[in-house]
PDB file of N, CA, C and O in Angstrom:
ATOM      1  N   MET A   1      12.184  15.372 -11.824  1.00  0.00           N
ATOM      2  CA  MET A   1      11.883  15.257 -10.487  1.00  0.00           C
ATOM      3  C   MET A   1      11.853  16.703  -9.767  1.00  0.00           C
ATOM      4  O   MET A   1      12.574  17.592 -10.220  1.00  0.00           O
ATOM      5  N   THR A   2      11.207  16.892  -8.898  1.00  0.00           N
ATOM      6  CA  THR A   2      11.106  18.030  -8.126  1.00  0.00           C
ATOM      7  C   THR A   2      12.181  18.215  -7.195  1.00  0.00           C
ATOM      8  O   THR A   2      12.899  17.241  -6.972  1.00  0.00           O
ATOM      9  N   SER A   3      12.436  19.416  -6.553  1.00  0.00           N
ATOM     10  CA  SER A   3      13.359  19.447  -5.576  1.00  0.00           C
ATOM     11  C   SER A   3      13.042  18.732  -4.388  1.00  0.00           C
ATOM     12  O   SER A   3      13.974  18.456  -3.632  1.00  0.00           O
ATOM     13  N   LYS A   4      11.649  18.315  -4.035  1.00  0.00           N
ATOM     14  CA  LYS A   4      11.275  17.549  -2.822  1.00  0.00           C
ATOM     15  C   LYS A   4      11.322  16.004  -3.401  1.00  0.00           C
ATOM     16  O   LYS A   4      10.810  15.162  -2.662  1.00  0.00           O
ATOM     17  N   GLY A   5      11.766  15.644  -4.382  1.00  0.00           N
ATOM     18  CA  GLY A   5      11.825  14.266  -4.745  1.00  0.00           C
ATOM     19  C   GLY A   5      10.532  13.602  -5.351  1.00  0.00           C
ATOM     20  O   GLY A   5      10.422  12.396  -5.574  1.00  0.00           O
ATOM     21  N   GLN A   6       9.659  14.468  -5.564  1.00  0.00           N
ATOM     22  CA  GLN A   6       8.377  14.069  -6.298  1.00  0.00           C
ATOM     23  C   GLN A   6       8.513  13.917  -7.762  1.00  0.00           C
ATOM     24  O   GLN A   6       9.178  14.719  -8.418  1.00  0.00           O
ATOM     25  N   LEU A   7       7.874  12.862  -8.318  1.00  0.00           N
ATOM     26  CA  LEU A   7       7.967  12.471  -9.939  1.00  0.00           C
ATOM     27  C   LEU A   7       6.627  12.666 -10.380  1.00  0.00           C
ATOM     28  O   LEU A   7       5.713  12.695  -9.555  1.00  0.00           O
ATOM     29  N   THR A   8       6.399  12.816 -11.725  1.00  0.00           N
ATOM     30  CA  THR A   8       5.339  13.097 -12.567  1.00  0.00           C
ATOM     31  C   THR A   8       5.107  11.573 -13.064  1.00  0.00           C
ATOM     32  O   THR A   8       5.944  10.889 -13.652  1.00  0.00           O
ATOM     33  N   VAL A   9       3.995  11.246 -12.759  1.00  0.00           N
ATOM     34  CA  VAL A   9       3.587   9.766 -13.429  1.00  0.00           C
ATOM     35  C   VAL A   9       2.688  10.117 -14.534  1.00  0.00           C
ATOM     36  O   VAL A   9       1.576  10.592 -14.304  1.00  0.00           O
ATOM     37  N   PRO A  10       3.199   9.865 -15.945  1.00  0.00           N
ATOM     38  CA  PRO A  10       2.283  10.091 -17.046  1.00  0.00           C
ATOM     39  C   PRO A  10       0.936   9.368 -16.848  1.00  0.00           C
ATOM     40  O   PRO A  10       0.800   8.318 -16.219  1.00  0.00           O
ATOM     41  N   ALA A  11      -0.095  10.097 -17.497  1.00  0.00           N
ATOM     42  CA  ALA A  11      -1.558   9.699 -17.412  1.00  0.00           C
ATOM     43  C   ALA A  11      -1.756   8.234 -17.838  1.00  0.00           C
ATOM     44  O   ALA A  11      -2.493   7.462 -17.226  1.00  0.00           O
ATOM     45  N   GLU A  12      -1.057   7.913 -18.913  1.00  0.00           N
ATOM     46  CA  GLU A  12      -1.174   6.607 -19.441  1.00  0.00           C
ATOM     47  C   GLU A  12      -0.832   5.595 -18.720  1.00  0.00           C
ATOM     48  O   GLU A  12      -1.447   4.531 -18.799  1.00  0.00           O
ATOM     49  N   VAL A  13       0.314   5.794 -17.816  1.00  0.00           N
ATOM     50  CA  VAL A  13       0.894   4.857 -16.920  1.00  0.00           C
ATOM     51  C   VAL A  13      -0.134   4.778 -15.675  1.00  0.00           C
ATOM     52  O   VAL A  13      -0.418   3.677 -15.203  1.00  0.00           O
ATOM     53  N   ARG A  14      -0.663   5.920 -15.175  1.00  0.00           N
ATOM     54  CA  ARG A  14      -1.521   5.866 -14.248  1.00  0.00           C
ATOM     55  C   ARG A  14      -2.715   5.263 -14.354  1.00  0.00           C
ATOM     56  O   ARG A  14      -3.199   4.710 -13.366  1.00  0.00           O
ATOM     57  N   ARG A  15      -3.376   5.279 -15.584  1.00  0.00           N
ATOM     58  CA  ARG A  15      -4.457   4.589 -15.962  1.00  0.00           C
ATOM     59  C   ARG A  15      -4.139   2.985 -15.996  1.00  0.00           C
ATOM     60  O   ARG A  15      -4.909   2.165 -15.495  1.00  0.00           O
ATOM     61  N   ALA A  16      -3.049   2.671 -16.574  1.00  0.00           N
ATOM     62  CA  ALA A  16      -2.586   1.195 -16.712  1.00  0.00           C
ATOM     63  C   ALA A  16      -2.384   0.613 -15.501  1.00  0.00           C
ATOM     64  O   ALA A  16      -2.512  -0.611 -15.491  1.00  0.00           O
ATOM     65  N   LEU A  17      -2.053   1.245 -14.287  1.00  0.00           N
ATOM     66  CA  LEU A  17      -1.749   0.783 -13.189  1.00  0.00           C
ATOM     67  C   LEU A  17      -3.060   0.881 -12.084  1.00  0.00           C
ATOM     68  O   LEU A  17      -3.080   0.432 -10.938  1.00  0.00           O
ATOM     69  N   GLY A  18      -3.889   1.442 -12.638  1.00  0.00           N
ATOM     70  CA  GLY A  18      -5.171   2.175 -11.777  1.00  0.00           C
ATOM     71  C   GLY A  18      -4.832   3.052 -10.521  1.00  0.00           C
ATOM     72  O   GLY A  18      -5.344   2.960  -9.405  1.00  0.00           O
ATOM     73  N   LEU A  19      -3.988   3.807 -10.884  1.00  0.00           N
ATOM     74  CA  LEU A  19      -3.597   4.634  -9.768  1.00  0.00           C
ATOM     75  C   LEU A  19      -4.676   5.929  -9.762  1.00  0.00           C
ATOM     76  O   LEU A  19      -5.058   6.596 -10.723  1.00  0.00           O
ATOM     77  N   GLN A  20      -5.012   6.039  -8.418  1.00  0.00           N
ATOM     78  CA  GLN A  20      -5.817   7.198  -8.127  1.00  0.00           C
ATOM     79  C   GLN A  20      -5.139   8.000  -7.124  1.00  0.00           C
ATOM     80  O   GLN A  20      -4.211   7.492  -6.495  1.00  0.00           O
ATOM     81  N   PRO A  21      -5.544   9.346  -6.876  1.00  0.00           N
ATOM     82  CA  PRO A  21      -5.022  10.056  -5.696  1.00  0.00           C
ATOM     83  C   PRO A  21      -4.891   9.404  -4.462  1.00  0.00           C
ATOM     84  O   PRO A  21      -5.868   8.835  -3.975  1.00  0.00           O
ATOM     85  N   GLY A  22      -3.576   9.420  -3.777  1.00  0.00           N
ATOM     86  CA  GLY A  22      -3.616   8.817  -2.560  1.00  0.00           C
ATOM     87  C   GLY A  22      -3.084   7.283  -2.814  1.00  0.00           C
ATOM     88  O   GLY A  22      -2.784   6.633  -1.813  1.00  0.00           O
ATOM     89  N   SER A  23      -2.966   6.728  -3.996  1.00  0.00           N
ATOM     90  CA  SER A  23      -2.385   5.484  -4.216  1.00  0.00           C
ATOM     91  C   SER A  23      -0.938   5.364  -3.836  1.00  0.00           C
ATOM     92  O   SER A  23      -0.129   6.281  -3.980  1.00  0.00           O
ATOM     93  N   LYS A  24      -0.679   4.269  -3.381  1.00  0.00           N
ATOM     94  CA  LYS A  24       0.784   4.228  -3.066  1.00  0.00           C
ATOM     95  C   LYS A  24       1.609   3.286  -3.927  1.00  0.00           C
ATOM     96  O   LYS A  24       1.180   2.155  -4.151  1.00  0.00           O
ATOM     97  N   VAL A  25       2.797   3.705  -4.431  1.00  0.00           N
ATOM     98  CA  VAL A  25       3.649   2.873  -5.184  1.00  0.00           C
ATOM     99  C   VAL A  25       4.950   2.631  -4.600  1.00  0.00           C
ATOM    100  O   VAL A  25       5.289   3.247  -3.589  1.00  0.00           O
ATOM    101  N   GLU A  26       5.754   1.729  -5.192  1.00  0.00           N
ATOM    102  CA  GLU A  26       6.990   1.345  -4.625  1.00  0.00           C
ATOM    103  C   GLU A  26       7.844   1.061  -5.704  1.00  0.00           C
ATOM    104  O   GLU A  26       7.458   0.607  -6.781  1.00  0.00           O
ATOM    105  N   PHE A  27       9.321   1.404  -5.330  1.00  0.00           N
ATOM    106  CA  PHE A  27      10.099   1.105  -6.562  1.00  0.00           C
ATOM    107  C   PHE A  27      10.991  -0.183  -6.192  1.00  0.00           C
ATOM    108  O   PHE A  27      11.752  -0.254  -5.227  1.00  0.00           O
ATOM    109  N   VAL A  28      10.747  -1.204  -7.160  1.00  0.00           N
ATOM    110  CA  VAL A  28      11.537  -2.532  -6.792  1.00  0.00           C
ATOM    111  C   VAL A  28      12.554  -2.688  -7.564  1.00  0.00           C
ATOM    112  O   VAL A  28      12.385  -2.584  -8.779  1.00  0.00           O
ATOM    113  N   ALA A  29      13.826  -2.971  -7.034  1.00  0.00           N
ATOM    114  CA  ALA A  29      15.146  -3.087  -7.823  1.00  0.00           C
ATOM    115  C   ALA A  29      14.889  -4.668  -8.529  1.00  0.00           C
ATOM    116  O   ALA A  29      14.304  -5.562  -7.918  1.00  0.00           O
ATOM    117  N   THR A  30      15.363  -4.804  -9.728  1.00  0.00           N
ATOM    118  CA  THR A  30      15.431  -5.816 -10.603  1.00  0.00           C
ATOM    119  C   THR A  30      16.935  -6.291 -10.587  1.00  0.00           C
ATOM    120  O   THR A  30      17.885  -5.647 -10.140  1.00  0.00           O
ATOM    121  N   GLU A  31      16.968  -7.637 -11.207  1.00  0.00           N
ATOM    122  CA  GLU A  31      18.303  -8.124 -11.065  1.00  0.00           C
ATOM    123  C   GLU A  31      19.114  -7.509 -12.224  1.00  0.00           C
ATOM    124  O   GLU A  31      20.303  -7.815 -12.315  1.00  0.00           O
ATOM    125  N   ARG A  32      18.645  -6.795 -12.978  1.00  0.00           N
ATOM    126  CA  ARG A  32      19.551  -6.027 -14.132  1.00  0.00           C
ATOM    127  C   ARG A  32      19.860  -4.866 -13.427  1.00  0.00           C
ATOM    128  O   ARG A  32      20.389  -4.070 -14.203  1.00  0.00           O
ATOM    129  N   GLY A  33      19.751  -4.356 -12.146  1.00  0.00           N
ATOM    130  CA  GLY A  33      20.200  -3.071 -11.705  1.00  0.00           C
ATOM    131  C   GLY A  33      19.388  -1.908 -11.999  1.00  0.00           C
ATOM    132  O   GLY A  33      19.798  -0.763 -11.811  1.00  0.00           O
ATOM    133  N   ALA A  34      18.057  -2.233 -12.533  1.00  0.00           N
ATOM    134  CA  ALA A  34      16.876  -1.169 -12.766  1.00  0.00           C
ATOM    135  C   ALA A  34      15.927  -1.181 -11.845  1.00  0.00           C
ATOM    136  O   ALA A  34      16.005  -2.054 -10.980  1.00  0.00           O
ATOM    137  N   TYR A  35      15.122  -0.491 -11.819  1.00  0.00           N
ATOM    138  CA  TYR A  35      13.718  -0.342 -10.877  1.00  0.00           C
ATOM    139  C   TYR A  35      12.681  -0.314 -11.500  1.00  0.00           C
ATOM    140  O   TYR A  35      12.636   0.292 -12.571  1.00  0.00           O
ATOM    141  N   GLU A  36      11.575  -0.969 -10.982  1.00  0.00           N
ATOM    142  CA  GLU A  36      10.308  -1.119 -11.520  1.00  0.00           C
ATOM    143  C   GLU A  36       9.447  -0.461 -10.644  1.00  0.00           C
ATOM    144  O   GLU A  36       9.626  -0.502  -9.427  1.00  0.00           O
ATOM    145  N   LEU A  37       8.534   0.136 -11.160  1.00  0.00           N
ATOM    146  CA  LEU A  37       7.373   0.864 -10.408  1.00  0.00           C
ATOM    147  C   LEU A  37       6.184  -0.040 -10.148  1.00  0.00           C
ATOM    148  O   LEU A  37       5.532  -0.422 -11.120  1.00  0.00           O
ATOM    149  N   THR A  38       5.878  -0.377  -9.051  1.00  0.00           N
ATOM    150  CA  THR A  38       4.728  -1.160  -8.944  1.00  0.00           C
ATOM    151  C   THR A  38       3.747  -0.633  -7.833  1.00  0.00           C
ATOM    152  O   THR A  38       4.197  -0.025  -6.863  1.00  0.00           O
ATOM    153  N   VAL A  39       2.525  -0.850  -7.971  1.00  0.00           N
ATOM    154  CA  VAL A  39       1.596  -0.585  -7.105  1.00  0.00           C
ATOM    155  C   VAL A  39       1.780  -1.194  -5.785  1.00  0.00           C
ATOM    156  O   VAL A  39       2.169  -2.360  -5.710  1.00  0.00           O
ATOM    157  N   LYS A  40       1.533  -0.501  -4.742  1.00  0.00           N
ATOM    158  CA  LYS A  40       1.775  -0.964  -3.381  1.00  0.00           C
ATOM    159  C   LYS A  40       0.391  -1.469  -2.672  1.00  0.00           C
ATOM    160  O   LYS A  40      -0.404  -0.748  -2.069  1.00  0.00           O
ATOM    161  N   ARG A  41       0.305  -2.681  -2.857  1.00  0.00           N
ATOM    162  CA  ARG A  41      -1.109  -3.081  -2.193  1.00  0.00           C
ATOM    163  C   ARG A  41      -1.017  -3.335  -0.762  1.00  0.00           C
ATOM    164  O   ARG A  41      -0.020  -3.806  -0.215  1.00  0.00           O
ATOM    165  N   GLY A  42      -2.258  -2.956  -0.095  1.00  0.00           N
ATOM    166  CA  GLY A  42      -2.330  -2.937   1.387  1.00  0.00           C
ATOM    167  C   GLY A  42      -2.696  -4.442   1.650  1.00  0.00           C
ATOM    168  O   GLY A  42      -3.253  -5.214   0.870  1.00  0.00           O
ATOM    169  N   SER A  43      -2.211  -4.704   3.059  1.00  0.00           N
ATOM    170  CA  SER A  43      -2.436  -5.964   3.577  1.00  0.00           C
ATOM    171  C   SER A  43      -3.662  -6.136   4.453  1.00  0.00           C
ATOM    172  O   SER A  43      -4.233  -5.132   4.878  1.00  0.00           O
ATOM    173  N   ILE A  44      -4.063  -7.257   4.722  1.00  0.00           N
ATOM    174  CA  ILE A  44      -5.190  -7.482   5.531  1.00  0.00           C
ATOM    175  C   ILE A  44      -5.285  -6.707   6.817  1.00  0.00           C
ATOM    176  O   ILE A  44      -6.349  -6.275   7.259  1.00  0.00           O
ATOM    177  N   GLN A  45      -3.920  -6.529   7.488  1.00  0.00           N
ATOM    178  CA  GLN A  45      -3.801  -5.639   8.454  1.00  0.00           C
ATOM    179  C   GLN A  45      -4.281  -4.349   8.649  1.00  0.00           C
ATOM    180  O   GLN A  45      -4.690  -3.806   9.675  1.00  0.00           O
ATOM    181  N   GLY A  46      -4.133  -3.813   7.148  1.00  0.00           N
ATOM    182  CA  GLY A  46      -4.545  -2.465   6.866  1.00  0.00           C
ATOM    183  C   GLY A  46      -6.123  -2.219   7.237  1.00  0.00           C
ATOM    184  O   GLY A  46      -6.528  -1.107   7.576  1.00  0.00           O
ATOM    185  N   LEU A  47      -6.888  -3.252   7.148  1.00  0.00           N
ATOM    186  CA  LEU A  47      -8.497  -3.280   7.230  1.00  0.00           C
ATOM    187  C   LEU A  47      -8.677  -2.975   8.704  1.00  0.00           C
ATOM    188  O   LEU A  47      -9.723  -2.394   8.994  1.00  0.00           O
ATOM    189  N   LYS A  48      -7.813  -3.278   9.707  1.00  0.00           N
ATOM    190  CA  LYS A  48      -8.184  -3.455  11.058  1.00  0.00           C
ATOM    191  C   LYS A  48      -8.644  -1.917  11.506  1.00  0.00           C
ATOM    192  O   LYS A  48      -8.034  -0.871  11.284  1.00  0.00           O
ATOM    193  N   GLY A  49      -9.736  -2.077  12.109  1.00  0.00           N
ATOM    194  CA  GLY A  49     -10.594  -0.999  12.654  1.00  0.00           C
ATOM    195  C   GLY A  49     -11.348  -0.228  11.596  1.00  0.00           C
ATOM    196  O   GLY A  49     -11.871   0.801  12.026  1.00  0.00           O
ATOM    197  N   MET A  50     -11.541  -0.505  10.214  1.00  0.00           N
ATOM    198  CA  MET A  50     -12.379   0.111   9.415  1.00  0.00           C
ATOM    199  C   MET A  50     -13.865  -0.116   9.889  1.00  0.00           C
ATOM    200  O   MET A  50     -14.680   0.797   9.758  1.00  0.00           O
ATOM    201  N   PHE A  51     -14.199  -1.249  10.405  1.00  0.00           N
ATOM    202  CA  PHE A  51     -15.544  -1.298  10.538  1.00  0.00           C
ATOM    203  C   PHE A  51     -15.715  -1.626  12.010  1.00  0.00           C
ATOM    204  O   PHE A  51     -14.847  -2.230  12.640  1.00  0.00           O
ATOM    205  N   PRO A  52     -17.016  -1.155  12.616  1.00  0.00           N
ATOM    206  CA  PRO A  52     -17.208  -1.255  14.010  1.00  0.00           C
ATOM    207  C   PRO A  52     -17.207  -2.833  14.341  1.00  0.00           C
ATOM    208  O   PRO A  52     -17.346  -3.684  13.461  1.00  0.00           O
ATOM    209  N   ALA A  53     -17.044  -3.111  15.629  1.00  0.00           N
ATOM    210  CA  ALA A  53     -17.398  -4.480  16.246  1.00  0.00           C
ATOM    211  C   ALA A  53     -18.738  -4.708  16.135  1.00  0.00           C
ATOM    212  O   ALA A  53     -19.502  -3.775  16.380  1.00  0.00           O
ATOM    213  N   PRO A  54     -19.270  -6.019  15.736  1.00  0.00           N
ATOM    214  CA  PRO A  54     -20.765  -6.186  15.825  1.00  0.00           C
ATOM    215  C   PRO A  54     -21.234  -5.817  17.286  1.00  0.00           C
ATOM    216  O   PRO A  54     -20.452  -5.791  18.237  1.00  0.00           O
ATOM    217  N   ALA A  55     -22.477  -5.556  17.371  1.00  0.00           N
ATOM    218  CA  ALA A  55     -23.011  -5.368  18.704  1.00  0.00           C
ATOM    219  C   ALA A  55     -23.162  -6.715  19.304  1.00  0.00           C
ATOM    220  O   ALA A  55     -22.882  -6.776  20.501  1.00  0.00           O
ATOM    221  N   VAL A  56     -23.611  -7.993  18.624  1.00  0.00           N
ATOM    222  CA  VAL A  56     -23.548  -9.255  19.133  1.00  0.00           C
ATOM    223  C   VAL A  56     -22.612  -9.908  18.634  1.00  0.00           C
ATOM    224  O   VAL A  56     -22.527  -9.826  17.409  1.00  0.00           O
ATOM    225  N   PRO A  57     -21.824 -10.574  19.185  1.00  0.00           N
ATOM    226  CA  PRO A  57     -20.594 -11.568  18.701  1.00  0.00           C
ATOM    227  C   PRO A  57     -21.018 -12.564  17.867  1.00  0.00           C
ATOM    228  O   PRO A  57     -21.965 -13.257  18.240  1.00  0.00           O
ATOM    229  N   VAL A  58     -20.456 -12.790  16.713  1.00  0.00           N
ATOM    230  CA  VAL A  58     -20.975 -13.896  15.780  1.00  0.00           C
ATOM    231  C   VAL A  58     -19.904 -15.134  16.064  1.00  0.00           C
ATOM    232  O   VAL A  58     -18.700 -14.918  16.201  1.00  0.00           O
ATOM    233  N   THR A  59     -20.483 -16.434  16.135  1.00  0.00           N
ATOM    234  CA  THR A  59     -19.867 -17.454  16.412  1.00  0.00           C
ATOM    235  C   THR A  59     -19.208 -18.096  14.935  1.00  0.00           C
ATOM    236  O   THR A  59     -19.665 -17.767  13.841  1.00  0.00           O
ATOM    237  N   LEU A  60     -18.203 -18.944  15.079  1.00  0.00           N
ATOM    238  CA  LEU A  60     -17.595 -19.510  13.817  1.00  0.00           C
ATOM    239  C   LEU A  60     -18.723 -20.218  13.101  1.00  0.00           C
ATOM    240  O   LEU A  60     -18.822 -20.092  11.880  1.00  0.00           O
ATOM    241  N   GLU A  61     -19.534 -20.915  13.751  1.00  0.00           N
ATOM    242  CA  GLU A  61     -20.568 -21.498  13.024  1.00  0.00           C
ATOM    243  C   GLU A  61     -21.371 -20.698  12.120  1.00  0.00           C
ATOM    244  O   GLU A  61     -21.617 -20.958  10.942  1.00  0.00           O
ATOM    245  N   GLN A  62     -21.804 -19.568  12.885  1.00  0.00           N
ATOM    246  CA  GLN A  62     -22.766 -18.858  12.199  1.00  0.00           C
ATOM    247  C   GLN A  62     -21.911 -17.970  10.924  1.00  0.00           C
ATOM    248  O   GLN A  62     -22.513 -17.433   9.994  1.00  0.00           O
ATOM    249  N   MET A  63     -20.682 -17.945  11.058  1.00  0.00           N
ATOM    250  CA  MET A  63     -19.910 -17.429   9.753  1.00  0.00           C
ATOM    251  C   MET A  63     -19.726 -18.412   8.758  1.00  0.00           C
ATOM    252  O   MET A  63     -19.710 -18.038   7.585  1.00  0.00           O
ATOM    253  N   ASP A  64     -19.571 -19.713   9.053  1.00  0.00           N
ATOM    254  CA  ASP A  64     -19.608 -20.824   8.185  1.00  0.00           C
ATOM    255  C   ASP A  64     -20.840 -20.789   7.420  1.00  0.00           C
ATOM    256  O   ASP A  64     -20.829 -20.754   6.189  1.00  0.00           O
ATOM    257  N   ASP A  65     -22.118 -20.801   8.256  1.00  0.00           N
ATOM    258  CA  ASP A  65     -23.431 -20.678   7.666  1.00  0.00           C
ATOM    259  C   ASP A  65     -23.526 -19.724   6.740  1.00  0.00           C
ATOM    260  O   ASP A  65     -24.069 -19.984   5.666  1.00  0.00           O
ATOM    261  N   ALA A  66     -23.019 -18.477   7.005  1.00  0.00           N
ATOM    262  CA  ALA A  66     -23.173 -17.259   6.225  1.00  0.00           C
ATOM    263  C   ALA A  66     -22.504 -17.538   4.975  1.00  0.00           C
ATOM    264  O   ALA A  66     -23.095 -17.365   3.910  1.00  0.00           O
ATOM    265  N   ILE A  67     -21.425 -17.917   5.023  1.00  0.00           N
ATOM    266  CA  ILE A  67     -20.488 -18.280   3.954  1.00  0.00           C
ATOM    267  C   ILE A  67     -21.051 -19.314   3.038  1.00  0.00           C
ATOM    268  O   ILE A  67     -20.838 -19.154   1.836  1.00  0.00           O
ATOM    269  N   ALA A  68     -21.721 -20.323   3.419  1.00  0.00           N
ATOM    270  CA  ALA A  68     -22.437 -21.402   2.780  1.00  0.00           C
ATOM    271  C   ALA A  68     -23.650 -20.820   1.992  1.00  0.00           C
ATOM    272  O   ALA A  68     -23.905 -21.028   0.806  1.00  0.00           O
ATOM    273  N   GLN A  69     -24.299 -20.107   2.808  1.00  0.00           N
ATOM    274  CA  GLN A  69     -25.474 -19.446   2.047  1.00  0.00           C
ATOM    275  C   GLN A  69     -24.962 -18.630   0.841  1.00  0.00           C
ATOM    276  O   GLN A  69     -25.416 -18.803  -0.290  1.00  0.00           O
ATOM    277  N   GLY A  70     -24.065 -17.797   1.112  1.00  0.00           N
ATOM    278  CA  GLY A  70     -23.676 -16.978   0.041  1.00  0.00           C
ATOM    279  C   GLY A  70     -23.240 -17.674  -1.076  1.00  0.00           C
ATOM    280  O   GLY A  70     -23.614 -17.306  -2.189  1.00  0.00           O
ATOM    281  N   ALA A  71     -22.371 -18.797  -0.915  1.00  0.00           N
ATOM    282  CA  ALA A  71     -21.933 -19.611  -2.083  1.00  0.00           C
ATOM    283  C   ALA A  71     -23.111 -20.182  -2.625  1.00  0.00           C
ATOM    284  O   ALA A  71     -23.199 -20.113  -3.851  1.00  0.00           O
ATOM    285  N   SER A  72     -24.165 -20.804  -1.928  1.00  0.00           N
ATOM    286  CA  SER A  72     -25.348 -21.346  -2.570  1.00  0.00           C
ATOM    287  C   SER A  72     -26.081 -20.284  -3.415  1.00  0.00           C
ATOM    288  O   SER A  72     -26.536 -20.595  -4.515  1.00  0.00           O
ATOM    289  N   ALA A  73     -26.203 -19.047  -2.925  1.00  0.00           N
ATOM    290  CA  ALA A  73     -26.873 -17.987  -3.546  1.00  0.00           C
ATOM    291  C   ALA A  73     -26.260 -17.795  -4.958  1.00  0.00           C
ATOM    292  O   ALA A  73     -26.959 -17.840  -5.970  1.00  0.00           O
ATOM    293  N   SER A  74     -24.822 -17.564  -4.980  1.00  0.00           N
ATOM    294  CA  SER A  74     -24.034 -17.313  -5.941  1.00  0.00           C
ATOM    295  C   SER A  74     -24.206 -18.270  -7.172  1.00  0.00           C
ATOM    296  O   SER A  74     -24.265 -17.964  -8.363  1.00  0.00           O
ATOM    297  N   LEU A  75     -24.275 -19.565  -6.556  1.00  0.00           N
ATOM    298  CA  LEU A  75     -24.440 -20.608  -7.682  1.00  0.00           C
ATOM    299  C   LEU A  75     -25.950 -20.846  -8.133  1.00  0.00           C
ATOM    300  O   LEU A  75     -26.294 -21.631  -9.017  1.00  0.00           O
ATOM    301  N   GLY A  76     -26.716 -20.111  -7.447  1.00  0.00           N
ATOM    302  CA  GLY A  76     -28.261 -20.191  -8.075  1.00  0.00           C
ATOM    303  C   GLY A  76     -28.925 -21.326  -7.253  1.00  0.00           C
ATOM    304  O   GLY A  76     -29.949 -21.808  -7.736  1.00  0.00           O
ATOM    305  N   ARG A  77     -28.543 -21.737  -6.256  1.00  0.00           N
ATOM    306  CA  ARG A  77     -29.097 -23.028  -5.547  1.00  0.00           C
ATOM    307  C   ARG A  77     -30.115 -22.530  -4.548  1.00  0.00           C
ATOM    308  O   ARG A  77     -30.723 -23.328  -3.835  1.00  0.00           O
TER     309      ARG A  77
END
């Protein structure tokens, strides 16, 4: 551990966890008093603001139709 509290994660562990630069991890306490390193997954709230608002609002019916069309297309119908 460095003086700044940074740890080096071995390449094999980074590959196994799918870690990339900027990935976030957390240490989770186990019942045995040890800690596990886990990849911190973002929540749906983290996506807010990633995409611009549509120029024309979409209705729930239009969303349902688009979902149904996509489902049909993926099933080859």
